[in-house]
C-alpha positions in Angstrom: -45.6 -52.9 7.1 -45.1 -56.5 7.7 -48.1 -58.1 6.1 -47.0 -56.2 2.9 -43.7 -57.4 3.1 -45.0 -61.0 3.3 -47.4 -60.5 0.6 -44.3 -59.3 -1.7 -42.5 -62.2 -0.9 -45.3 -64.8 -1.6 -45.8 -63.1 -5.2 -42.1 -62.9 -6.0 -40.8 -66.4 -4.7 -41.6 -67.8 -8.2 -38.9 -65.5 -9.5 -36.1 -67.0 -8.2 -36.8 -70.3 -10.0 -38.4 -68.7 -13.3 -35.7 -66.3 -14.2 -32.9 -67.5 -16.9 -29.6 -66.4 -17.3 -28.0 -65.7 -20.6 -27.0 -69.1 -20.9 -30.2 -70.7 -19.8 -29.6 -71.6 -16.5 -32.0 -70.8 -13.9 -31.2 -68.3 -11.4 -31.4 -69.9 -7.6 -29.4 -67.5 -5.8 -30.2 -63.8 -5.0 -26.6 -62.7 -5.5 -26.8 -63.4 -9.3 -29.9 -61.5 -9.4 -27.9 -58.7 -7.5 -25.3 -58.9 -10.3 -28.1 -58.6 -13.3 -29.6 -55.7 -11.3 -26.1 -53.7 -11.8 -25.6 -54.9 -15.3 -29.2 -53.6 -16.0 -28.8 -50.6 -14.1 -25.3 -49.6 -16.1 -27.2 -50.6 -19.4 -30.1 -48.3 -18.4 -27.7 -45.6 -17.7 -25.8 -45.7 -21.2 -28.8 -45.7 -23.2 -31.0 -43.0 -21.4 -28.7 -40.8 -19.9 -29.5 -37.3 -21.3 -25.9 -36.4 -21.9 -25.1 -38.6 -24.2 -28.3 -38.1 -26.2 -27.5 -37.4 -29.7 -29.4 -34.2 -31.4 -32.3 -35.1 -32.9 -33.0 -38.1 -30.6 -36.9 -38.4 -29.9 -36.5 -41.5 -27.6 -38.6 -40.0 -24.0 -36.8 -40.3 -21.0 -38.0 -42.6 -18.6 -39.4 -40.5 -15.2 -39.0 -43.7 -13.2 -35.4 -44.4 -13.6 -34.9 -41.9 -10.7 -36.0 -44.8 -8.3 -32.6 -46.9 -9.4 -30.4 -43.8 -8.2 -31.7 -43.2 -4.8 -31.5 -45.1 -1.8 -33.0 -48.3 -2.2 -37.1 -48.2 -1.4 -39.7 -50.4 -1.5 -42.1 -48.8 -4.2 -45.9 -50.5 -4.4 -46.4 -49.4 -8.1 -43.4 -51.3 -9.1 -44.4 -54.2 -7.6 -48.0 -54.2 -8.4 -47.0 -52.9 -12.2 -44.7 -56.1 -12.5 -47.7 -58.7 -12.2 -49.4 -56.6 -14.7 -50.4 -58.7 -18.0 -47.4 -58.0 -20.8 -50.0 -57.1 -23.2 -50.7 -53.5 -21.2 -47.1 -52.4 -21.8 -47.2 -53.3 -25.7 -47.0 -50.1 -27.7 -46.0 -47.7 -24.7 -42.4 -47.0 -25.0 -42.4 -45.5 -21.6 -44.3 -48.0 -19.5 -42.2 -50.9 -21.1 -39.3 -48.9 -19.9 -40.5 -48.4 -16.6 -41.5 -52.6 -16.5 -37.8 -52.8 -16.7 -36.5 -50.7 -13.7 -39.3 -52.4 -11.8 -38.3 -55.7 -12.8 -34.7 -54.6 -11.4 -36.2 -53.5 -8.6 -38.7 -56.5 -7.7 -35.6 -58.7 -8.1 -33.4 -57.1 -5.3 -36.9 -57.0 -3.5 -36.7 -60.7 -3.4 -33.2 -61.5 -3.6 -31.8 -59.0 -0.8 -34.5 -57.9 1.3 -32.2 -56.4 3.8 -30.7 -53.8 1.2 -34.4 -52.0 1.7 -34.0 -48.8 3.4 -37.6 -47.6 3.7 -40.7 -47.8 2.0 -43.0 -45.4 -0.2 -45.4 -44.9 2.4 -43.2 -43.1 4.5 -41.9 -40.9 1.7 -45.5 -39.4 0.9 -45.4 -38.8 4.8 -42.4 -36.8 4.9 -43.1 -34.8 1.6 -42.1 -34.2 -1.7 -39.1 -31.2 -2.1 -40.3 -27.8 -2.2 -43.3 -28.7 -1.1 -43.3 -25.7 1.5 -43.5 -23.1 -1.4 -47.3 -22.9 -2.3 -47.2 -19.6 -3.8 -45.0 -17.6 -6.1 -42.9 -14.9 -4.6 -44.6 -11.4 -5.8 -42.0 -8.4 -5.2 -44.4 -5.0 -3.9 -42.0 -3.3 -5.8 -41.2 -3.2 -9.3 -37.4 -2.4 -9.9 -38.6 -1.4 -13.6 -40.6 1.7 -11.9 -37.7 2.6 -10.2 -35.1 3.1 -13.4 -35.4 6.5 -14.3 -36.1 7.1 -18.1 -33.5 8.6 -20.2 -34.3 10.0 -23.6 -31.5 8.6 -25.9 -30.7 10.9 -28.6 -28.3 8.9 -31.5 -27.9 12.1 -33.3 -24.9 14.4 -31.7 -25.7 17.7 -32.8 -22.8 19.5 -30.8 -19.1 19.8 -31.3 -16.8 17.3 -29.5 -13.8 18.7 -28.4 -10.5 16.8 -27.6 -8.5 17.9 -25.2 -4.9 15.9 -24.5 -2.8 17.4 -21.4 0.5 16.4 -20.9 1.3 14.7 -17.6 3.0 17.6 -14.8 6.3 16.4 -14.0 6.6 19.5 -11.5 6.2 19.0 -7.5 6.1 22.3 -5.6 6.1 22.1 -1.9 7.3 24.0 1.3 6.9 24.9 4.8 7.2 28.2 6.7 7.1 28.6 10.6 7.7 31.4 13.2 9.1 31.1 16.5 9.3 33.7 19.4 10.6 33.4 22.9 10.1 36.5 25.7 12.3 36.4 28.6 11.8 38.9 31.7 14.0 39.9 34.6 13.8 42.3 37.1 16.6 45.0 37.7 17.0 44.0 41.3 16.7 39.9 40.4 19.3 38.5 43.1 20.9 36.8 40.6 21.1 39.1 37.8 20.5 38.9 33.9 18.6 40.8 31.6 15.2 40.6 29.8 15.3 39.9 26.1 13.0 39.0 23.2 13.9 36.7 20.5 12.4 35.6 17.3 13.1 32.8 14.6 11.6 32.7 10.8 12.3 29.8 8.6 11.4 29.1 5.3 11.7 25.8 3.3 11.1 25.8 -0.7 11.1 22.5 -3.0 10.6 22.4 -6.5 11.3 18.9 -7.7 10.9 17.5 -11.4 10.7 13.7 -11.4 9.7 12.1 -14.9 9.0 8.5 -13.1 11.4 7.1 -15.7 15.5 7.8 -15.0 15.2 11.8 -14.7 15.0 13.6 -11.1 16.1 17.4 -10.5 15.9 18.4 -6.7 15.9 22.0 -6.0 15.7 23.3 -2.3 15.7 26.8 -0.7 16.2 27.2 2.9 16.0 30.2 4.6 16.8 31.3 8.4 16.5 34.4 10.2 16.3 35.0 13.8 16.9 38.2 16.2 17.3 39.0 19.9 17.2 41.8 21.9 20.8 42.4 23.8 20.4 45.4 26.4 23.9 45.1 27.2 25.1 45.6 23.8 26.0 49.1 23.8 26.2 49.2 19.9 23.4 47.3 18.8 19.9 46.6 20.1 19.4 43.2 18.2 21.6 40.9 17.7 21.2 38.0 14.9 21.0 34.2 16.1 20.1 32.4 12.8 21.4 33.9 9.6 21.4 31.8 6.6 20.0 31.2 2.7 21.1 27.8 1.5 20.2 26.6 -2.3 21.0 22.8 -3.2 20.2 21.7 -6.7 20.9 18.3 -7.6 20.3 16.7 -10.9 19.9 13.0 -11.0 20.1 10.1 -13.5 19.0 6.6 -12.7 21.5 4.2 -12.8 19.9 1.0 -11.0 16.6 1.0 -9.0 17.0 3.8 -6.5 20.7 4.6 -7.4 21.3 7.8 -9.0 24.6 9.4 -11.2 24.1 12.6 -9.6 25.8 16.4 -10.0 25.1 18.9 -7.3 25.4 22.4 -6.7 25.3 23.7 -3.2 25.8 27.4 -2.1 25.1 29.4 0.9 25.6 32.8 2.8 24.4 35.0 5.4 21.6 37.6 5.2 22.2 40.0 7.4 25.5 41.6 8.8 26.9 40.0 12.3 29.3 42.0 14.6 30.9 41.0 17.9 29.5 42.1 21.4 30.1 45.9 22.2 31.9 46.3 19.2 31.4 47.3 15.1 34.0 44.4 14.5 32.2 42.9 11.3 32.4 39.0 11.8 30.3 38.1 8.6 27.8 39.9 6.0 25.9 39.2 2.8 28.1 37.4 0.3 31.1 37.6 2.6 31.8 34.7 2.8 29.8 32.8 -0.1 30.2 29.5 -0.2 30.0 27.2 -3.6 30.5 23.5 -3.8 30.1 21.8 -7.0 30.4 17.9 -7.0 29.7 14.6 -9.4 29.0 11.3 -7.7 26.1 8.8 -6.6 23.1 9.5 -5.0 21.4 6.5 -2.9 17.7 7.0 -1.5 15.8 4.9 0.6 12.0 4.8 1.9 11.7 2.2 4.8 8.2 2.4 6.3 8.7 5.4 8.6 12.4 6.0 7.8 13.2 8.2 4.8 16.8 9.9 3.3 19.5 9.8 0.7 23.5 9.5 0.8 25.1 11.3 -2.0 29.2 10.3 -1.9 30.9 12.6 -4.3 34.5 11.7 -5.1 35.1 14.7 -7.0 34.1 17.9 -5.8 35.1 21.5 -6.2 34.7 24.0 -3.2 35.3 27.9 -3.5 35.3 30.4 -1.0 34.6 34.1 -1.7 34.6 37.3 0.1 34.2 40.8 -1.3 35.1 42.7 1.9 39.0 42.8 2.7 38.8 43.1 6.3 36.8 39.4 6.3 40.1 37.5 4.7 41.9 36.4 7.3 38.8 35.7 9.7 37.3 33.2 7.3 40.9 31.6 6.3 41.4 33.5 2.9 44.8 34.9 2.1 45.3 38.6 2.4 45.0 40.4 -0.9 42.9 37.7 -2.7 39.4 37.7 -2.3 38.6 33.7 -3.2 40.2 30.6 -2.1 39.8 27.5 -4.6 39.9 23.9 -3.3 39.3 20.7 -5.0 38.7 17.4 -3.0 36.0 15.2 -2.0 32.4 15.5 -0.2 29.5 13.2 1.0 26.1 14.4 2.3 23.7 12.4 4.2 20.2 13.3 4.7 17.2 11.6 6.3 13.8 11.9 8.3 12.7 9.5 10.7 9.2 9.6 12.6 10.1 8.5 16.1 6.9 8.7 17.6 3.0 9.6 16.3 4.5 13.5 16.8 7.8 13.5 17.2 10.3 13.2 14.0 13.8 13.8 13.6 15.2 15.6 10.6 19.2 15.6 10.4 21.6 16.7 7.9 25.4 15.6 7.2 27.5 17.7 5.1 31.6 16.6 5.1 34.0 18.0 2.2 37.6 18.2 2.7 40.7 19.0 0.4 42.8 16.2 2.2 44.6 19.0 4.5 41.7 20.6 6.5 38.1 19.3 7.3 34.4 21.0 7.0 32.0 19.1 8.8 28.5 20.0 9.8 25.4 18.3 11.3 22.1 20.0 12.0 19.7 18.3 13.7 16.1 19.1 14.3 13.6 17.3 16.5 9.9 18.5 15.9 7.3 18.1 18.6 3.8 18.3 17.0 1.5 19.5 18.8 -1.4 19.9 16.0 -1.6 21.5 12.5 0.0 24.5 13.3 1.7 24.5 16.7 5.0 22.4 17.5 7.8 22.8 19.9 11.5 22.3 18.0 14.9 21.6 19.2 17.8 22.4 17.1 21.2 20.8 18.0 24.2 21.9 15.4 27.7 21.0 16.0 30.5 22.1 13.4 34.0 21.6 13.0 36.3 23.5 10.6 40.0 23.0 10.6 40.5 25.7 7.6 40.4 28.6 10.0 40.3 29.8 13.5 37.8 31.3 15.1 39.2 29.8 18.6 38.3 33.5 21.0 40.6 32.3 23.6 40.2 28.4 23.4 43.2 26.4 22.4 43.9 23.0 21.5 41.9 21.0 19.2 38.6 22.2 20.5 39.1 25.6 19.2 37.9 24.2 15.8 34.6 22.7 17.4 31.5 25.2 17.5 27.9 24.0 19.1 24.3 26.0 18.5 21.1 24.8 20.0 17.8 26.5 20.4 14.8 25.0 21.7 11.0 27.0 20.9 7.4 26.9 20.4 6.6 27.9 16.5 4.1 28.1 14.2 4.0 26.0 11.3 2.4 26.2 7.6 3.0 23.4 5.4 1.9 23.5 1.4 
């Protein structure tokens, strides 16, 4: 390597005194050679860059030009070709262009040998790019052979029938549950008591309309019927523990986002008659009483992760209480001789459902009505502890306040208007 550099220096030494500048001054400093190299390199890029060749330009590209763009390397061929006679390059455009590139490289070799990073002998030892790929890669599997042939028949002889279906904005859903409880107490039990059986059947049916624009119509039918055996009652073997049929129909027109102008019809009554213990004294029956509430207001709905529900506020509400049996008038706050009671006032209804834990949820319904002389307040709470798809445990808590009539049964003071109901059971469920 050292001998080769000495030979190149001896051959190229005259270039330092033989080269001429554009003004006829001899170049005696290596810095001028470097400047000339940069100028020639810029000119070569402008002339031979393939990106700026005009269409139809047949000038060949210089295969040796890449040497000007890679790290500076000592090419033996460039030095040897520089000292070839000029007559060899005459008529050969590519060779003439290569001589111009070689001239710039040789000038750098002589003026700035410290810029030379490597020799071409080392590059030959390392090898060229893609030298490791010696053979073409052939696949053993032909993708064409795996494609199933399909016979294309451009002619359609069968009649094409286009069916257009309107979207169904109605949605029907529901749930039913059956609960059963058994309690046995022997006749000589030291604390006393009696055996009994109880059962509760519940059904919730929903038929809702939503056109995904502005109109929503929600309809819900709730049925509850529960019985309990009662050996201590000489008149009735079974006594109703739950006794309800309730229909809610709510029509809403979207105002903004989740706020709706809403009109609601709420009506409820009993399914079977209910009597006092050890007596034929009737307490309630079907349509005795019948409640009907008509109201107009706004309904706000929300659905935040595991918490969903609505608040319905009606500043204008009409309440009807109807009883067909005259024996029940006084027991339900209706003046004697009349079958109905009409009230006007305001009402608020709140419903929500929250998932407390993975298999525990809380459903609640709050209803409030007042005619500004009495109040009617109900708060139904159902806690569901899901065991599996069909089994669950339910806890029901139901406080109620009604100041329009007296169900005191000997209780005095304000507490005579407060009522409470609770049950806990294991139930069979089916949702659809």
